[in-house]
N, C-alpha and C positions, 0 to 999 in steps of 0.2 A: 504493500500500500504506500509506504513512504517513497519507494522508488517510482511508483506511478505518479504520485504528486510532484516529485522532483522533476520528472520529465515534463509534466504539464506546465509547471512554473517556468522551466527553461524555455519551452516553446512560446508561452505567452510573453515572456521577457524579450525574446528574439523578435516577436511580431511588433511589440511596442517600440523596440529600438529601430526597426526598419521604418515604421511610420514616422517616428521622430526625426529620422535622418532625411526624410523627404517631406518637409512641412508643406510646401506649396502644392505638391501632387496630392498629399493627404487632404488638404483643405479643399482643393477643387473636386476631388472625388466625393467628399462628404457633402459639399454643396450640391453637386449633381444629384446625389441620392436624396438630399433633403428637399430640393425643389420638386423632384419627381414625385415624392411621397406627400408633399404638402397639399396637392390638389385633391386626391381622394380623402386624405385626413380632414382637410378643410370642409369638403362637402359632407363628410360624416358628422362633423361638429355642427354644421349649419342645419342638417336634418334633425339632429338632436335638439337644437334650440327651437326649431319649428314644432317638433313633437311636444316639447314642454309648453309652447304657446297653445297648441291645439288641445293639450290636456286640460288647460284652464277653460276650455269652451265646451258647450254641451254636445259632445260627440254622438250621444244617443238621440235619434230623431224624436221630435216632439210635435204635437199638434196644438196650435193655439185656437181656442174656440171663443169668439167674441159674441156676447149676448146683445140682443136688440134692446134699445132703450125702453121700448114698451112691452118687454117680456113680462108675463104675469108670474106670480109666485108659484102657480101650479106648473107652468112650463119650466121654471128654474128647478123645481123639485124633481120633475120628471127627468131632466137632463142630469141632475146629480145622481139619481138612481141608475141611469144608463151608464154612467162612468164608473159604477161599482162592479160592472160585469167582468168576467174573467179575461177578456181580451185587452183590458186596460191594466197596466202595471201600477201606475200612480197617476193621480189627478189632483192638481192643486188649484184652489180657487183664489183669484186675485181681485179684490174689490176695486172699484174705480178710484176711490180715494187713495188706496194703497198704491195703485199704479201711478197716479199723478205724483204722489210724494216721492216714490222711487225714481221716477223720471226727472223730477226737479232736482233731486240730490245728485244724481249721476251726471247731469248736464249743467249744473250750476244755474238753474232757471227758477230759483225760489221766488225772486221778485216778479218774474213774468207770471208764474203760476198764481201768485197772490192777487194779481190784477185781473185774472180771468173771471168773468161773471158766472160762468158755469164750468163744471168739469167736462171737457170734451171726450174723455176716455170712457170706454164701456167696461162693465164687469166682464171678466174673462176666466176661462179655465185653461190651464196648461196641462196637457194630457201626454203621458208617456205610454205608448203601446207596448204590450208584452212581446208581440212579434214585430221585429224591426225590418222584415223583408219588404221589398218595394210594393208587392201586390197587397199585402196585409195593410200597409200604411195607407195606400190609396183607398182601399175598401172602407177602413175606419174613418178616414177623412171625409169621404163622400157621405157616409151614413150620418156622421155628426153634423155635416152641413145641412142635412134635411130635417134635423130635429126642430120642432116648433120653438120659437123664441131665440133661435140662433141667427145672428145677422151675417156673420162671416167666419170662415175657418181658414187657417193658414198652416201649411206643413213647414215647420221650422227645422233647422239643423241638418237638412239634407246636404247642405254645402259642407258641413263639418265631416259628414261621412265620405264625401268626395275627397276632402282634404286628407283624411286618413288613408284612403286608397292611393292618392298621389304620393303620400309619404312612404307608403309601403313599396310603391314602384321606385321611388327615389332611393330607398335603402338597397333594393336589389341592384339598381344601377351602380351605386357606390361600391358594392361588393364586387361586381364585375370589373369596374374600373380599378379597384384595388388589386384584383388578380392580375390584370394587365400590367400594372405598375410594379407588382411583385416580380414579374418576369423581367421587366426592365431593370429592377434593382439587382436581381441575380446576374443579369448580363453585365451591368456596370462593375459589379464586384468581380465577376469572372474575368473580365478584360484586365482589370487592375492586377489581379493575381497572376494572370498569364504573363504579363510584363515582368512581374517579380520573379517568376520561375525562369523565364528566359534569361533574365539578367544574372541569375545564379546558376547557370547551366553547368559551368565547370565545377562549382562547389558541390552540386548534386551528384555529378558523375564521380567525383573523388569520394564522397560519402558512400556511394554504392560500392566502390572498390574495397572499402574497409568494412563492409558488412552492414551498412545502414538498412533497416527495414523500410517497407512502404509507409508504415505508420510514423516512423521517426521522421521521414522526409516530408510527409504530408502535413504533419501536425502544426508546424509554425505557419504554414500558409493558410490552414483552416482557421487558426486563431487570428491571422491577419484579416481574413475575410469577415469574421465575426466582429472584430473591433471596428473595421471599416463600416460595417452595417450599423453598429451602435452609434458611431459618429454621424452617420447619415440620419439616424433617428433624432439625435440631438440637434442637427441642423434643421430637420423638419419641424421639431418643436419650437425652435427659435423663429422660423418663418411664420408659424402659426401664432406665436406670441406677438410678433410685430404686427401681423395683419389684424389680430384681435384688438390690439391697442389702438390701431388706426381706425377701426370700424366702430369701436365701442361708443365713442362720443356721438357720431352721426346717427347710429341706430337708436341710442337712448333719446336723442333729441326728436327723432321721428316718432318714437313711441309716446313721448310726452305730448306731441302735437295731436295725437289721437286719443289722449286722455288715458293712456295705459302706463302702468308702472313696470312693464316688462323690461327685463335687462338681459344683456348678452351674457350667457354663462360660459366660463372657461372650461377646458377639458378637466375631467376629474383625474385624480391620481391613478386609479386603475386603468383609465384610457391611455394615459401617458406611458405607463409601464407596458401596456399591451403594444403600443407603438414601438417602444424600444425592443421588446421581445420579437416583434414582427420583423423589424429591420435587421436585428442581429441574426435571426434564423435564416433569412433569405440571403444575407451577406455570407453566412457560412455555407449555405447551399450552393450559391454561385461559385464560391471558392472550391468546394468539393468537386463540382462538375468540371471546372476549368483545370484544376491542378492535376486531376487524373488524366485528362486528355493531353495536357501539355507535357506531363512527365513521360508519357509513353512516346511522344514525338522526340523529346530530348534524348531519351535512352536509345531510341531507334537510330537517331542520328549520330549518337556517340559510339 
């Protein structure tokens, strides 16, 4: 065990020494990886923020039922009984005075509401159907619209359902894009490792002559690819941090103009660690593929 750890430490030290000996090349490679990864990572964070925003909205479709001003007490009671049936999950009554007070508080129209001679808003029910399928929603909507004493009905929150579908489609697209950029990351790492192997061709051939195994020869280059991938992840995190700092102010200002307290959320610690693990893994994978092919060519030529 001690011997194995000693070999790993030696290989890691050799990889770090090679990177430190070529600071410009190391920096450019890390920047290339970071810029390549910042696009799918940034889209992932954007979708996460949109999902949080959508989570604050009523994603479950609802039906607003507005009562006529001349609706009788019997008609109101009949509608209340209808909303207790099994196809309605929840029904909430909103009195017209309560609706006006909520609207005035939300929009800052207290003075305007106080000057109104009469309350223009009707009594209403907000109905959440038990079955959220499109057909069931339309059937319940049409049935409630025919109830006596009902002036108008409106199917609310269908747009939120569409938003959730678009977010799901966006997440699928982000994963496909991440897969493509993972291939690019492995290619960048592989090309850098190939150059390192070719630069040390004579050293590798001499090591072979004195009995060096495949693992011994490969190990420093694999560590080199993993460290390069980690540096690419750090560069991607830096790009995202700069972009987030630049966008936070304008986004918060836009949210304020719409009367929202929504704020741009930075990536969580598990997400950052996942990014580093992703880049390290594919940096190592690119090195593993490249070093195997290049070593065979070096040894065949030697």
